[in-house]
Structures are given as structure tokens and as C-alpha cells.
C-alpha positions as CSV (number, residue, x, y, z in Angstrom):
1,K,11.2,32.7,32.5
2,L,13.7,31.9,30.2
3,S,14.4,35.5,28.6
4,S,17.2,37.7,29.8
5,K,16.8,39.6,32.8
6,Y,19.3,42.3,31.5
7,V,19.5,43.9,27.9
8,G,22.1,46.3,26.5
9,P,24.5,47.8,27.2
10,F,23.2,51.2,26.3
11,L,25.2,54.7,26.9
12,I,23.5,57.0,29.5
13,E,22.1,59.7,27.6
14,K,21.3,62.2,30.7
15,I,21.0,61.8,34.3
16,I,17.4,63.2,35.3
17,N,18.4,63.2,38.9
18,P,20.4,61.0,41.6
19,V,18.1,58.0,41.1
20,S,16.9,58.2,37.4
21,V,18.7,58.2,34.3
22,K,17.8,58.4,30.6
23,L,19.5,56.0,28.4
24,S,20.2,55.9,24.6
25,L,18.0,52.8,23.7
26,S,18.5,51.0,20.5
27,A,15.3,51.2,17.7
28,W,14.9,47.5,18.1
29,L,13.5,47.9,21.7
30,G,10.4,50.0,20.2
31,R,8.8,52.4,22.1
32,I,10.1,51.8,25.7
33,H,10.5,54.8,27.6
34,P,13.7,55.8,28.0
35,V,14.1,56.5,32.0
36,F,15.0,54.2,34.1
37,H,15.5,54.0,38.1
38,V,19.1,53.2,38.8
39,S,18.2,50.4,40.9
40,L,17.1,48.6,37.8
41,L,20.5,49.3,35.8
42,K,24.2,47.3,36.5
43,P,27.5,48.3,34.8
44,S,28.4,46.7,31.6
45,P,32.0,45.8,30.9
46,Q,34.2,48.5,29.6
47,D,35.2,46.9,26.3
48,A,31.3,46.0,25.6
49,M,30.7,49.6,25.3
50,E,33.8,50.4,23.6
51,E,32.5,48.3,20.5
52,K,29.0,49.9,20.7
53,N,30.5,53.4,20.2
54,E,31.6,52.8,16.5
55,L,29.9,55.2,14.5
56,P,27.3,53.5,11.7
57,N,28.4,53.8,8.0
58,E,27.2,56.9,6.5
59,Y,26.7,56.8,2.7
60,E,27.1,59.4,0.6
61,I,23.9,61.1,-1.3
62,D,24.1,61.5,-5.0
63,K,21.0,63.2,-5.6
64,I,17.5,63.7,-3.8
65,L,14.7,62.5,-6.4
66,D,11.4,63.4,-4.4
67,S,9.9,64.8,-0.9
68,R,6.9,63.7,1.2
69,V,5.6,63.8,4.4
70,Y,5.1,60.4,6.0
71,R,3.5,60.2,9.7
72,R,3.7,64.0,9.9
73,Q,7.7,64.1,9.3
74,R,9.3,65.1,5.9
75,Q,11.0,62.6,3.8
76,Y,13.0,62.5,1.2
77,L,13.8,60.1,-1.5
78,V,17.6,59.7,-2.0
79,R,19.5,58.1,-4.8
80,W,23.0,56.8,-3.3
81,K,26.4,57.6,-4.7
82,G,27.7,54.5,-6.5
83,Y,24.1,52.5,-6.4
84,P,21.8,52.6,-9.3
85,E,18.2,54.2,-8.7
86,S,16.4,51.1,-8.1
87,E,18.1,51.4,-4.5
88,A,17.0,54.9,-4.0
89,S,15.2,54.7,-0.4
90,W,13.0,57.3,1.8
91,V,15.1,58.8,4.3
92,Q,13.8,61.0,7.3
93,A,14.7,64.5,6.7
94,N,16.6,65.2,9.9
95,N,18.9,62.3,8.9
96,V,19.7,63.7,5.4
97,H,22.9,65.5,5.9
98,A,23.1,67.2,2.5
99,D,21.9,70.9,2.7
100,R,23.1,72.0,-0.6
101,L,21.4,69.1,-2.3
102,I,18.0,69.7,-0.3
103,K,18.1,73.8,-1.3
104,K,18.9,72.6,-4.9
105,F,15.9,70.2,-4.6
106,H,13.3,72.7,-3.2
107,T,14.8,75.3,-5.8
108,N,14.0,73.1,-8.7
109,N,10.7,71.3,-7.0
110,P,8.8,74.7,-5.4
């Protein structure tokens, strides 16, 4: 009873049909189905959406150290530029925007 009735704001990713939209949901919402009937939505203040549109920081990759398949998806162990190797982290392949480093890694580690 005391929880919020609405959360957000979220961007409309796609209009499915005149009464259904697909929202770009935050990761903290877990596995909630992103398609909603428009009667469940309300407009948000414009300035709130502008704050949410800021891109997250993108860190520069220094080197790819290893790769693995985790839950049927390829991941790379990435050492970040300006950070020690102890701060390396596993990153989903589709989030690694360093084609040259990926190619170099796979050439050296067939």
C-alpha cells in the first residue's frame, strides 16, 4: 500500500500498436516484461527525461586479458586504461567497443 504507484521516467523504445508501447526499462527492474498498455502510463515532466538522457561514462580499454562464455554469452576480461590489473572486470562482448583489441586478443589466443 505504501509503495509508489509509478516508477520512472522511462523512454518509449517502440510503439507496438496504438495502445501498446515498449519501454526502455532500467536494469534494476529485473526481468519485467517491457511492453505496457498506454492506460498504465502517464507523461513525465520534460526536465526529468532530459536528465535521464545523459550517456553513462564510457571507460577506455587498455587490454583484453581473457575471454570466457558465461551463461551462453561471450565475455572479455578487460583491463581499463589508468587502472591497475586488479581492477580488471568481465564485460559482455556486446559492450566491448574495441574491435582492434578484440582482433588482437583472438590472434594471440586462438
